[in-house]
MOPAC internal coordinates of N, CA, C and O (Angstrom, degrees):
PM7 1SCF
backbone

  N    0.0000 0     0.00 0     0.00 0    0    0    0
  C    1.5207 1     0.00 0     0.00 0    1    0    0
  C    1.5580 1   111.24 1     0.00 0    2    1    0
  O    1.2310 1   122.37 1   139.02 1    3    2    1
  N    1.2588 1   113.07 1   -40.98 1    3    2    1
  C    1.5421 1   120.77 1   176.34 1    5    3    2
  C    1.4620 1   115.69 1   -57.53 1    6    5    3
  O    1.2310 1   123.99 1   139.94 1    7    6    5
  N    1.4335 1   109.94 1   -40.06 1    7    6    5
  C    1.4884 1   116.17 1  -178.87 1    9    7    6
  C    1.5990 1   106.66 1   -71.33 1   10    9    7
  O    1.2310 1   118.28 1   139.93 1   11   10    9
  N    1.2459 1   120.88 1   -40.07 1   11   10    9
  C    1.3365 1   124.61 1  -177.01 1   13   11   10
  C    1.6054 1   112.14 1   -59.98 1   14   13   11
  O    1.2310 1   124.58 1   133.20 1   15   14   13
  N    1.3570 1   108.82 1   -46.80 1   15   14   13
  C    1.5295 1   116.00 1  -179.18 1   17   15   14
  C    1.5041 1   105.97 1   -67.20 1   18   17   15
  O    1.2310 1   118.66 1   133.88 1   19   18   17
  N    1.3848 1   120.16 1   -46.12 1   19   18   17
  C    1.4247 1   119.69 1  -176.43 1   21   19   18
  C    1.5727 1   110.08 1   -59.96 1   22   21   19
  O    1.2310 1   119.34 1   142.85 1   23   22   21
  N    1.3750 1   118.87 1   -37.15 1   23   22   21
  C    1.4252 1   120.01 1  -179.43 1   25   23   22
  C    1.4727 1   108.91 1   -67.27 1   26   25   23
  O    1.2310 1   119.66 1   138.66 1   27   26   25
  N    1.2908 1   118.25 1   -41.34 1   27   26   25
  C    1.4924 1   120.45 1  -178.36 1   29   27   26
  C    1.5497 1   109.25 1   -66.36 1   30   29   27
  O    1.2310 1   121.46 1   141.95 1   31   30   29
  N    1.2534 1   114.81 1   -38.05 1   31   30   29
  C    1.4351 1   118.16 1  -178.23 1   33   31   30
  C    1.6100 1   111.54 1   -64.98 1   34   33   31
  O    1.2310 1   122.32 1   138.43 1   35   34   33
  N    1.3623 1   113.15 1   -41.57 1   35   34   33
  C    1.4398 1   120.92 1   175.00 1   37   35   34
  C    1.4977 1   111.72 1   -57.85 1   38   37   35
  O    1.2310 1   121.80 1   131.05 1   39   38   37
  N    1.2470 1   114.16 1   -48.95 1   39   38   37
  C    1.6124 1   116.42 1  -178.67 1   41   39   38
  C    1.4218 1   109.72 1   -66.05 1   42   41   39
  O    1.2310 1   117.47 1   144.53 1   43   42   41
  N    1.4232 1   122.41 1   -35.47 1   43   42   41
  C    1.4401 1   120.23 1   177.30 1   45   43   42
  C    1.5310 1   111.06 1   -67.77 1   46   45   43
  O    1.2310 1   118.97 1   140.87 1   47   46   45
  N    1.3687 1   119.57 1   -39.13 1   47   46   45
  C    1.3777 1   123.32 1   178.05 1   49   47   46
  C    1.4876 1   116.44 1   -66.40 1   50   49   47
  O    1.2310 1   122.09 1   140.48 1   51   50   49
  N    1.3324 1   113.60 1   -39.52 1   51   50   49
  C    1.4385 1   118.68 1   173.73 1   53   51   50
  C    1.5199 1   112.03 1   -61.66 1   54   53   51
  O    1.2310 1   120.67 1   137.52 1   55   54   53
  N    1.3348 1   116.33 1   -42.48 1   55   54   53
  C    1.4756 1   119.88 1   176.80 1   57   55   54
  C    1.4992 1   107.58 1   -59.68 1   58   57   55
  O    1.2310 1   118.21 1   125.94 1   59   58   57
  N    1.3490 1   121.02 1   -54.06 1   59   58   57
  C    1.4742 1   123.37 1   179.05 1   61   59   58
  C    1.6013 1   110.68 1   -49.75 1   62   61   59
  O    1.2310 1   121.08 1   134.54 1   63   62   61
  N    1.2908 1   115.53 1   -45.46 1   63   62   61
  C    1.4279 1   122.27 1  -176.06 1   65   63   62
  C    1.5443 1   109.69 1   -61.97 1   66   65   63
  O    1.2310 1   119.74 1   138.33 1   67   66   65
  N    1.2773 1   118.11 1   -41.67 1   67   66   65
  C    1.4757 1   119.10 1   179.76 1   69   67   66
  C    1.6178 1   110.38 1   -66.26 1   70   69   67
  O    1.2310 1   121.16 1   148.97 1   71   70   69
  N    1.2274 1   115.38 1   -31.03 1   71   70   69
  C    1.5336 1   117.63 1  -177.17 1   73   71   70
  C    1.4862 1   113.20 1   -91.65 1   74   73   71
  O    1.2310 1   120.08 1   158.70 1   75   74   73
  N    1.3583 1   117.45 1   -21.30 1   75   74   73
  C    1.4820 1   116.21 1  -179.54 1   77   75   74
  C    1.4623 1   113.99 1   -78.50 1   78   77   75
  O    1.2310 1   120.87 1   -39.82 1   79   78   77
  N    1.4447 1   115.93 1   140.18 1   79   78   77
  C    1.5168 1   123.04 1  -178.77 1   81   79   78
  C    1.4985 1   108.35 1  -111.28 1   82   81   79
  O    1.2310 1   117.08 1   159.69 1   83   82   81
  N    1.3710 1   123.17 1   -20.31 1   83   82   81
  C    1.4325 1   123.83 1  -171.78 1   85   83   82
  C    1.4881 1   106.37 1   -81.42 1   86   85   83
  O    1.2310 1   120.20 1   -61.68 1   87   86   85
  N    1.3459 1   117.22 1   118.32 1   87   86   85
  C    1.5012 1   120.00 1  -179.58 1   89   87   86
  C    1.5011 1   118.07 1   -54.11 1   90   89   87
  O    1.2310 1   120.45 1   142.04 1   91   90   89
  N    1.3239 1   116.74 1   -37.96 1   91   90   89
  C    1.5118 1   116.87 1  -178.18 1   93   91   90
  C    1.5681 1   104.43 1   -74.73 1   94   93   91
  O    1.2310 1   115.55 1   144.46 1   95   94   93
  N    1.1525 1   126.05 1   -35.54 1   95   94   93
  C    1.5179 1   120.10 1   174.81 1   97   95   94
  C    1.4927 1   108.58 1   -71.40 1   98   97   95
  O    1.2310 1   117.04 1   145.89 1   99   98   97
  N    1.1979 1   123.24 1   -34.11 1   99   98   97
  C    1.5014 1   122.89 1   178.68 1  101   99   98
  C    1.5274 1   107.53 1   -62.04 1  102  101   99
  O    1.2310 1   120.35 1   133.62 1  103  102  101
  N    1.2900 1   116.94 1   -46.38 1  103  102  101
  C    1.5155 1   120.13 1   177.58 1  105  103  102
  C    1.5075 1   111.15 1   -55.78 1  106  105  103
  O    1.2310 1   121.03 1   135.55 1  107  106  105
  N    1.2946 1   115.63 1   -44.45 1  107  106  105
  C    1.5110 1   122.41 1  -176.43 1  109  107  106
  C    1.5524 1   105.52 1   -66.36 1  110  109  107
  O    1.2310 1   117.93 1   141.22 1  111  110  109
  N    1.3381 1   121.55 1   -38.78 1  111  110  109
  C    1.4792 1   122.56 1  -178.49 1  113  111  110
  C    1.4226 1   108.36 1   -73.78 1  114  113  111
  O    1.2310 1   121.09 1   141.38 1  115  114  113
  N    1.3927 1   115.52 1   -38.62 1  115  114  113
  C    1.5952 1   116.39 1  -179.74 1  117  115  114
  C    1.5490 1   110.89 1   -63.40 1  118  117  115
  O    1.2310 1   120.38 1   143.79 1  119  118  117
  N    1.3663 1   116.87 1   -36.21 1  119  118  117
  C    1.4862 1   122.81 1   176.90 1  121  119  118
  C    1.4761 1   112.37 1   -63.08 1  122  121  119
  O    1.2310 1   120.30 1   139.93 1  123  122  121
  N    1.4680 1   117.04 1   -40.07 1  123  122  121
  C    1.3881 1   123.33 1  -178.86 1  125  123  122
  C    1.5293 1   112.32 1   -71.23 1  126  125  123
  O    1.2310 1   122.44 1   146.60 1  127  126  125
  N    1.3743 1   112.93 1   -33.40 1  127  126  125
  C    1.4404 1   123.40 1   179.57 1  129  127  126
  C    1.5151 1   107.47 1   -65.24 1  130  129  127
  O    1.2310 1   120.66 1   128.56 1  131  130  129
  N    1.3685 1   116.33 1   -51.44 1  131  130  129
  C    1.3625 1   118.53 1   178.74 1  133  131  130
  C    1.4393 1   114.52 1   -59.12 1  134  133  131
  O    1.2310 1   115.64 1   138.74 1  135  134  133
  N    1.3893 1   125.87 1   -41.26 1  135  134  133
  C    1.4114 1   130.87 1   175.70 1  137  135  134
  C    1.5619 1   106.95 1   -56.78 1  138  137  135
  O    1.2310 1   118.57 1   127.78 1  139  138  137
  N    1.3958 1   120.33 1   -52.22 1  139  138  137
  C    1.4584 1   124.73 1   178.33 1  141  139  138
  C    1.5037 1   110.71 1   -56.89 1  142  141  139
  O    1.2310 1   120.11 1   136.17 1  143  142  141
  N    1.2519 1   117.40 1   -43.83 1  143  142  141
  C    1.4915 1   120.67 1  -176.15 1  145  143  142
  C    1.6474 1   107.32 1   -64.55 1  146  145  143
  O    1.2310 1   120.86 1   136.91 1  147  146  145
  N    1.2646 1   115.95 1   -43.09 1  147  146  145
  C    1.4281 1   119.93 1   177.80 1  149  147  146
  C    1.5672 1   111.34 1   -64.15 1  150  149  147
  O    1.2310 1   120.78 1   133.46 1  151  150  149
  N    1.4094 1   116.11 1   -46.54 1  151  150  149
  C    1.4996 1   115.61 1   174.33 1  153  151  150
  C    1.5154 1   111.78 1   -56.24 1  154  153  151
  O    1.2310 1   118.08 1   136.50 1  155  154  153
  N    1.3053 1   121.27 1   -43.50 1  155  154  153
  C    1.4618 1   125.06 1   179.01 1  157  155  154
  C    1.5350 1   109.75 1   -58.27 1  158  157  155
  O    1.2310 1   123.54 1   135.45 1  159  158  157
  N    1.3859 1   110.82 1   -44.55 1  159  158  157
  C    1.5353 1   112.30 1  -178.62 1  161  159  158
  C    1.5306 1   109.74 1   -64.62 1  162  161  159
  O    1.2310 1   118.56 1   137.90 1  163  162  161
  N    1.2602 1   120.34 1   -42.10 1  163  162  161
  C    1.4804 1   119.47 1   175.87 1  165  163  162
  C    1.4742 1   115.39 1   -66.59 1  166  165  163
  O    1.2310 1   118.96 1   146.89 1  167  166  165
  N    1.2854 1   119.60 1   -33.11 1  167  166  165
  C    1.5004 1   116.03 1  -179.10 1  169  167  166
  C    1.5158 1   106.19 1   -78.41 1  170  169  167
  O    1.2310 1   117.38 1   147.40 1  171  170  169
  N    1.3139 1   122.59 1   -32.60 1  171  170  169
  C    1.4036 1   119.38 1  -178.09 1  173  171  170
  C    1.6295 1   107.30 1   -73.53 1  174  173  171
  O    1.2310 1   117.25 1   147.47 1  175  174  173
  N    1.2716 1   122.84 1   -32.53 1  175  174  173
  C    1.5333 1   129.94 1   169.32 1  177  175  174
  C    1.4934 1   105.82 1   -53.89 1  178  177  175
  O    1.2310 1   119.89 1   120.60 1  179  178  177
  N    1.3201 1   117.82 1   -59.40 1  179  178  177
  C    1.4368 1   124.18 1  -176.14 1  181  179  178
  C    1.5044 1   111.00 1   -57.08 1  182  181  179
  O    1.2310 1   118.14 1   137.95 1  183  182  181
  N    1.3666 1   121.16 1   -42.05 1  183  182  181
  C    1.4140 1   125.37 1   175.75 1  185  183  182
  C    1.3995 1   114.58 1   -62.97 1  186  185  183
  O    1.2310 1   118.97 1   142.36 1  187  186  185
  N    1.3069 1   119.57 1   -37.64 1  187  186  185
  C    1.5023 1   123.29 1   172.71 1  189  187  186
  C    1.4341 1   112.26 1   -66.44 1  190  189  187
  O    1.2310 1   119.98 1   132.13 1  191  190  189
  N    1.3235 1   117.64 1   -47.87 1  191  190  189
  C    1.5093 1   120.91 1   179.37 1  193  191  190
  C    1.5819 1   108.87 1   -59.15 1  194  193  191
  O    1.2310 1   117.54 1   135.88 1  195  194  193
  N    1.3017 1   122.29 1   -44.12 1  195  194  193
  C    1.4437 1   123.62 1  -177.27 1  197  195  194
  C    1.4971 1   108.02 1   -66.51 1  198  197  195
  O    1.2310 1   119.24 1   143.00 1  199  198  197
  N    1.2796 1   119.05 1   -37.00 1  199  198  197
  C    1.4806 1   122.27 1  -175.27 1  201  199  198
  C    1.5199 1   112.43 1   -70.20 1  202  201  199
  O    1.2310 1   119.38 1   169.80 1  203  202  201
  N    1.2585 1   118.80 1   -10.20 1  203  202  201
  C    1.4443 1   123.41 1  -174.77 1  205  203  202
  C    1.4417 1   108.92 1  -100.71 1  206  205  203
  O    1.2310 1   118.72 1   166.97 1  207  206  205
  N    1.3737 1   120.05 1   -13.03 1  207  206  205
  C    1.4035 1   122.07 1  -175.61 1  209  207  206
  C    1.6454 1   107.94 1   -88.20 1  210  209  207
  O    1.2310 1   118.33 1   -57.75 1  211  210  209
  N    1.2506 1   120.79 1   122.25 1  211  210  209
  C    1.3953 1   122.96 1  -175.92 1  213  211  210
  C    1.5285 1   110.99 1   -65.76 1  214  213  211
  O    1.2310 1   118.97 1   -44.58 1  215  214  213
  N    1.2366 1   119.57 1   135.42 1  215  214  213
  C    1.4637 1   124.97 1   177.51 1  217  215  214
  C    1.5505 1   109.76 1    90.15 1  218  217  215
  O    1.2310 1   117.85 1   174.19 1  219  218  217
  N    1.2690 1   121.71 1    -5.81 1  219  218  217
  C    1.4600 1   122.98 1   173.97 1  221  219  218
  C    1.4648 1   114.71 1   -84.01 1  222  221  219
  O    1.2310 1   118.07 1   -30.68 1  223  222  221
  N    1.3383 1   121.29 1   149.32 1  223  222  221
  C    1.5041 1   114.34 1   173.53 1  225  223  222
  C    1.4346 1   114.83 1   -60.89 1  226  225  223
  O    1.2310 1   119.33 1   -35.49 1  227  226  225
  N    1.2650 1   118.88 1   144.51 1  227  226  225
  C    1.4031 1   132.70 1  -179.32 1  229  227  226
  C    1.6231 1   112.60 1    86.83 1  230  229  227
  O    1.2310 1   121.57 1   174.82 1  231  230  229
  N    1.2882 1   114.60 1    -5.18 1  231  230  229
  C    1.5435 1   117.30 1   177.60 1  233  231  230
  C    1.6034 1   108.00 1   -81.82 1  234  233  231
  O    1.2310 1   122.29 1   -30.84 1  235  234  233
  N    1.1961 1   113.22 1   149.16 1  235  234  233
  C    1.4174 1   117.16 1   178.98 1  237  235  234
  C    1.6983 1   105.99 1  -116.48 1  238  237  235
  O    1.2310 1   123.69 1   -73.44 1  239  238  237
  N    1.2376 1   110.53 1   106.56 1  239  238  237
  C    1.4628 1   112.37 1  -178.70 1  241  239  238
  C    1.5771 1   109.48 1  -115.39 1  242  241  239
  O    1.2310 1   121.64 1   -64.47 1  243  242  241
  N    1.2119 1   114.46 1   115.53 1  243  242  241
  C    1.4343 1   118.30 1  -177.34 1  245  243  242
  C    1.6023 1   112.86 1   -91.65 1  246  245  243
  O    1.2310 1   119.72 1   -48.06 1  247  246  245
  N    1.1663 1   118.13 1   131.94 1  247  246  245
  C    1.4238 1   122.67 1   179.81 1  249  247  246
  C    1.5818 1   116.51 1   -59.23 1  250  249  247
  O    1.2310 1   118.09 1   -38.05 1  251  250  249
  N    1.1889 1   121.25 1   141.95 1  251  250  249
  C    1.4414 1   124.15 1  -171.88 1  253  251  250
  C    1.6648 1   101.16 1   -85.13 1  254  253  251
  O    1.2310 1   120.65 1   -34.07 1  255  254  253
  N    1.2200 1   116.35 1   145.93 1  255  254  253
  C    1.4739 1   125.82 1   173.88 1  257  255  254
  C    1.4702 1   106.86 1   -48.91 1  258  257  255
  O    1.2310 1   118.58 1   140.31 1  259  258  257
  N    1.3093 1   120.31 1   -39.69 1  259  258  257
  C    1.4585 1   131.46 1  -175.64 1  261  259  258
  C    1.6079 1   105.62 1   -62.31 1  262  261  259
  O    1.2310 1   119.66 1   142.99 1  263  262  261
  N    1.3645 1   118.26 1   -37.01 1  263  262  261
  C    1.3761 1   117.96 1  -179.47 1  265  263  262
  C    1.4472 1   115.56 1   -65.11 1  266  265  263
  O    1.2310 1   122.45 1   146.19 1  267  266  265
  N    1.4188 1   112.91 1   -33.81 1  267  266  265
  C    1.4743 1   116.66 1   176.43 1  269  267  266
  C    1.5739 1   110.49 1   -66.42 1  270  269  267
  O    1.2310 1   122.40 1   141.21 1  271  270  269
  N    1.3079 1   113.00 1   -38.79 1  271  270  269
  C    1.4345 1   121.24 1   178.35 1  273  271  270
  C    1.5764 1   112.11 1   -57.87 1  274  273  271
  O    1.2310 1   124.45 1   138.98 1  275  274  273
  N    1.3566 1   109.07 1   -41.02 1  275  274  273
  C    1.4798 1   117.20 1  -177.43 1  277  275  274
  C    1.5776 1   109.59 1   -69.57 1  278  277  275
  O    1.2310 1   121.38 1   139.83 1  279  278  277
  N    1.2711 1   114.97 1   -40.17 1  279  278  277
  C    1.5618 1   119.29 1   171.55 1  281  279  278
  C    1.4829 1   114.29 1   -57.64 1  282  281  279
  O    1.2310 1   121.37 1   136.88 1  283  282  281
  N    1.4223 1   114.98 1   -43.12 1  283  282  281
  C    1.4486 1   118.69 1  -176.91 1  285  283  282
  C    1.5727 1   107.52 1   -68.21 1  286  285  283
  O    1.2310 1   119.92 1   139.56 1  287  286  285
  N    1.2494 1   117.75 1   -40.44 1  287  286  285
  C    1.5467 1   124.53 1   179.29 1  289  287  286
  C    1.5125 1   108.87 1   -62.15 1  290  289  287
  O    1.2310 1   119.23 1   130.59 1  291  290  289
  N    1.2410 1   119.07 1   -49.41 1  291  290  289
  C    1.4887 1   124.94 1   176.69 1  293  291  290
  C    1.4767 1   113.81 1   -61.17 1  294  293  291
  O    1.2310 1   119.90 1   139.44 1  295  294  293
  N    1.2926 1   117.79 1   -40.56 1  295  294  293
  C    1.4733 1   117.54 1   173.36 1  297  295  294
  C    1.5897 1   113.98 1   -65.92 1  298  297  295
  O    1.2310 1   122.76 1   137.39 1  299  298  297
  N    1.3397 1   112.32 1   -42.61 1  299  298  297
  C    1.5244 1   116.35 1   171.89 1  301  299  298
  C    1.4181 1   116.59 1   -53.55 1  302  301  299
  O    1.2310 1   121.93 1   130.76 1  303  302  301
  N    1.3632 1   113.90 1   -49.24 1  303  302  301
  C    1.4812 1   115.80 1  -179.72 1  305  303  302
  C    1.5086 1   117.03 1   -65.98 1  306  305  303
  O    1.2310 1   120.82 1   149.55 1  307  306  305
  N    1.3243 1   116.04 1   -30.45 1  307  306  305
  C    1.4457 1   122.82 1   173.02 1  309  307  306
  C    1.4744 1   111.92 1   -63.15 1  310  309  307
  O    1.2310 1   121.34 1   129.87 1  311  310  309
  N    1.4155 1   115.04 1   -50.13 1  311  310  309
  C    1.4613 1   121.04 1   176.04 1  313  311  310
  C    1.4939 1   114.73 1   -55.02 1  314  313  311
  O    1.2310 1   120.70 1   137.42 1  315  314  313
  N    1.3492 1   116.27 1   -42.58 1  315  314  313
  C    1.4823 1   123.35 1  -176.40 1  317  315  314
  C    1.5865 1   107.49 1   -68.41 1  318  317  315
  O    1.2310 1   124.42 1   135.49 1  319  318  317
  N    1.3663 1   109.11 1   -44.51 1  319  318  317
  C    1.5047 1   110.18 1  -179.83 1  321  319  318
  C    1.4281 1   111.95 1   -66.18 1  322  321  319
  O    1.2310 1   116.87 1   139.60 1  323  322  321
  N    1.3798 1   123.55 1   -40.40 1  323  322  321
  C    1.3796 1   125.78 1  -178.55 1  325  323  322
  C    1.5955 1   106.59 1   -68.63 1  326  325  323
  O    1.2310 1   116.64 1   142.79 1  327  326  325
  N    1.3185 1   123.99 1   -37.21 1  327  326  325
  C    1.3923 1   121.78 1   171.38 1  329  327  326
  C    1.4923 1   122.37 1   -62.18 1  330  329  327
  O    1.2310 1   121.27 1   147.77 1  331  330  329
  N    1.3930 1   115.18 1   -32.23 1  331  330  329
  C    1.4514 1   123.15 1   179.62 1  333  331  330
  C    1.5261 1   107.17 1   -80.26 1  334  333  331
  O    1.2310 1   117.92 1   161.78 1  335  334  333
  N    1.2899 1   121.57 1   -18.22 1  335  334  333
  C    1.5005 1   122.17 1   174.18 1  337  335  334
  C    1.5052 1   109.89 1   -79.43 1  338  337  335
  O    1.2310 1   116.58 1   150.29 1  339  338  337
  N    1.3457 1   124.11 1   -29.71 1  339  338  337
  C    1.4778 1   120.19 1  -179.75 1  341  339  338
  C    1.4730 1   110.68 1   -80.08 1  342  341  339
  O    1.2310 1   120.10 1   180.00 1  343  342  341

């Protein structure tokens, strides 16, 4: 959400900058634009860092083929122990 708002603010400020002719107001807009770009850069860096951490929202963790083998072995052991109890 932060990235979406920062991008929208950047587009808006760029639009204002193209239309503004007063040098003082242009400086103010350029300063705001630099702040919003920095904020977007930080938000994107944080999103990348969070997506690399396993188990966090946004991360893609694919199961290993060995995890499927482990599930199969666990089920086999449960079946055999259940059969031996009967």
